[in-house]
N, C-alpha and C positions, 0 to 999 in steps of 0.2 A: 655389382662387382664381384668378383669370382669368389666363391664360398671359402676357397684354402685359403685366400688371400687376407678373407675379414677372421679366419680362424689364426693364420700365422700373427696378423696383425695385435690379437688379442693377446694371443702366448707372447708376443714380444713383450705387453706392456706387464706382464706377472714377471717374466726373466728379466726385467729391467729393474723391477722393485727389488728383486732378489741382490741382484747384484750391488746395488746400492744398499743395501742391508750389509753385505759383507764387506765391502768396504768400507763402511764408517765401524762396524764391528770386526776388524779383521784378527786382534790381538786376541781376543776370546774365540777364535776358531769356533765358531757357532757349529752344534751339530744342524742336522737335517730335521730333526723335531722342534729346534728352537726358532730354525727359519719358517718352517710351515707354520708353526705357531703365530710369527709375526705376520706371514703375510694372508694369513685368513684360510688356509686350505687345508686339508689332510695330507700328511707325508706322501701317500700314495698319488694325490690326485698332483703334486708338487713333481714329482719324480715320473708320470705319465706325461703332463705337459714340457717336461723336459724333453721327454723322448720322440714326441710328437715335433718338435722344435728342431733339434738336433741329431736325435739318434744317439744318445746318450745318457747318462746318469748327472744329475747336480753336480756330484763330487767330481765326474769327469771332465763336464763342462767347465767348472771352474780351476781346474788345475791347468786348463788350458789358456787361461789368463792370468798365471802368476810370472811375475819376475823373472824365476827359474826358467821357466817354458819360453818366454821370450828370448832370453840371454843364450839358452841352448839351440833356439832356431834360428836364430841372428847368422848363426857362421855357416849353418847349412844354406840359408834363404841369400848370402852373399854369394856364394858359389854359383847358386840358380841365376842369379842376379847377371853375374859376370858371364855364364855361359850364355846365357837370352842375347849379351850385348855382343859376345863373341860371333854368334851364331850370324849376328847383323838382323836380330829382330828387330825392327824399326816399330813405332807406334803404328806405322800403316799396317804393319801384319797383324794388328788387333791380337797379340797374345793375351790380352786381359780379356778373357773369357770369348776370344775371336770376334768380338762385335760392337766394336770402337774402334772410332776413327774422328779424330781432332780437326776440325774447321775454324782457324782463326779468323778474327776480323780484319780488315785491311788499314793501314797505319789512317786513312781518311774515315773509314767508320770507327775506329779508336777514339778520335776526337771528337764525333760527332754523336757520340754515346747511345746509339741507337737509333737516330733520326731517320726515318721514312723504314725503321723495320716496326713490322707485325709481330707482337708476341701475344699467344694464347697462353692463358696460364689457371692455375686452378690447384684445390688440393685434394688429396686421395689418401688410400692406407697402403702401408706397404706392409715385409715381414718385418719393419724394423721402426714401426709406428707410423704417424701422418708425415705425411710430405707436401710440400710445394713444388709445382712443377712446372716446369715454363717451355715453350719451344715457339720456332719459327720453322718456314718453309725450309730452311737450311738445317734444321738440326734442333737436338735439345740445346736452351741456352740457360736453363737453371733448375737444379735439382736439390732441395736443402731438407732436412728433415725439423719437425716441429714438436714441439713439447708443450710448455706454459707460455711458448713466445711467439706466437704468432704473427704478433705486430712487428718485432724486432728483424724476423725472418722474411717477412714480406718488406718492408723499408729497406733492408740490405739488396733484396731483390732489384727494387725500382732504383735504388743508386745507382747500380752496375749501367744500368740500360735505360738509364733518367729521361730520353727524348725519345723513347717508342712509343707506338699506338698499343696500348694494353688492352686483351678481348679476356674477360672471364669464363670460363666455362669448365667446371667442376667433373661434367661425365665424360669430355673429351680427355681430362687430366688423367682421370682415374685409368680410363681406356690403355692411354700413354702408362699408365706405371704398371697395367696387368701385363702389358706388354713386355716390360722392362725385367719387371721380378718374376711373372709367372712363366711367361712363354719366351721369355729369354731371346726375344728379337734383335736383331741389327739397329744400331743407331747412331747417325752422325750425329758430333756435339758441337754446337755452335759458339763456341767462347769467345769472352773480350778479355784481352790481357795484352802486356806487354811480350815483346818476342822472349825475353828471357824468361817470364813467367808461364807461356804456352810450351816453351823445348823441356821446362821442367815436368808441367802435365803430361805431356808427350812421353816423359822418360816414366813417371808412374805407371804409363800402361803397361811397360816393361815387366814390371814385379807380377809373377804369374799369382792366380788364384789360390789363395789358400799357404801365402808365403808374406813372410814379414821381412824390411830390411830398414836400415837408417837414415837420417839426413846427411850423415858423411859418406854413405855408399851412392847416393842419390848426385850428391855434388861429384865425387869420384867417376862416375857415369859420364859426366858430360864434361869431363878433363877439367874440371875448376874444384881442384881439393880444399880449396881454401874458403870458398863461395858457403861455407854451411849455413851462417847466418842467413845469408840472401836466400839460400834454397827453403829454408824453415820459412822465411816470409812466403815466397812465392806460394810453396805448399799451403799454408795458411789461406792465402786468397783464393785459394779455388773453390769457384759456385756451382760445381756439378760434383755434389756430392754421390758417392756410391760408385759412378760409372767411372769416374777420375779416381781412381783408390787411394786418397790421401790416407785414408784408416789403416793402411799398410805400411806407413813409416813409422818407427818409433826412436826415440832417443838411444845414443850410444850406449847407454846403461842397463835399455831394455825397458824403462819406465815408460808406460803409456799417458803420454801427456799430450796438452795441445792438441785436442779436437772440437772442432767449431759445434757439431753437432753432439757434444756430449761423452765424457769419457768412458761411463757405463755402455751408451751405443759402439763407443770403438771397439770394446773389450769384446761386446756381441759379437760385432762384426767377422773382428778376426777371427772368435773361438767358432764360428756358425763356419767359416769359409775353410779352416783349416781340418774340423771334423768332416764336414762334408767331399774336402777332397780327400781324405783318406778313406771313404764309404762309392 
């Protein structure tokens, strides 16, 4: 495994613990001293970990995940999303980091749930925690983050591709994750979904890195302004985390709710991308 990735994974675990603590004690507005004491590291070590991870102090980082920050940036993001669509930047343009292209299963393949498809899968580390990744000759077919729910994540992956042939290979999985998160290589995504779901996932690729949007804006972008619930359901059923950036979609209020792989992780992804985008 890449040493940088191992360090970032360790830092992610510490940062996630801090975010959980802040969320649980938000009303008390805990100080850096209180937080560092709870985490079990010195204040200076905590600040250094944050700086190594995202290049800012814990206070600056936490400001990036507040409701006010989200509200302020949603308006700005709406105009960016509108501009992207006006310019005709479709999913094939790979606006999302310029390296993602979605290939949907055919109706026949959808019915057959992966029959005659050979899928290699395995576990490895990313800057955002442990992950299960799976891939075929046609592209990445699953990417889910793992916490204390390894069995549940694996079960969902197998339910999506229930009739496929599975080959476990953790080394290949880690190589794949290194290429995605460290080398930033281009990958096709081989997804299983209805036409509506796939159209929503493609719409998510139009959200530029470091910006956020709402379920309503996504519904508007596909000319179905009244289909907000259906849009939210399609986003919730996304089975390729990070690469299909469902973490960039918030409620209209700016609340960061509803992320399959944990609210803390969603906050960290949003803040990480926003800060990196500024640098």
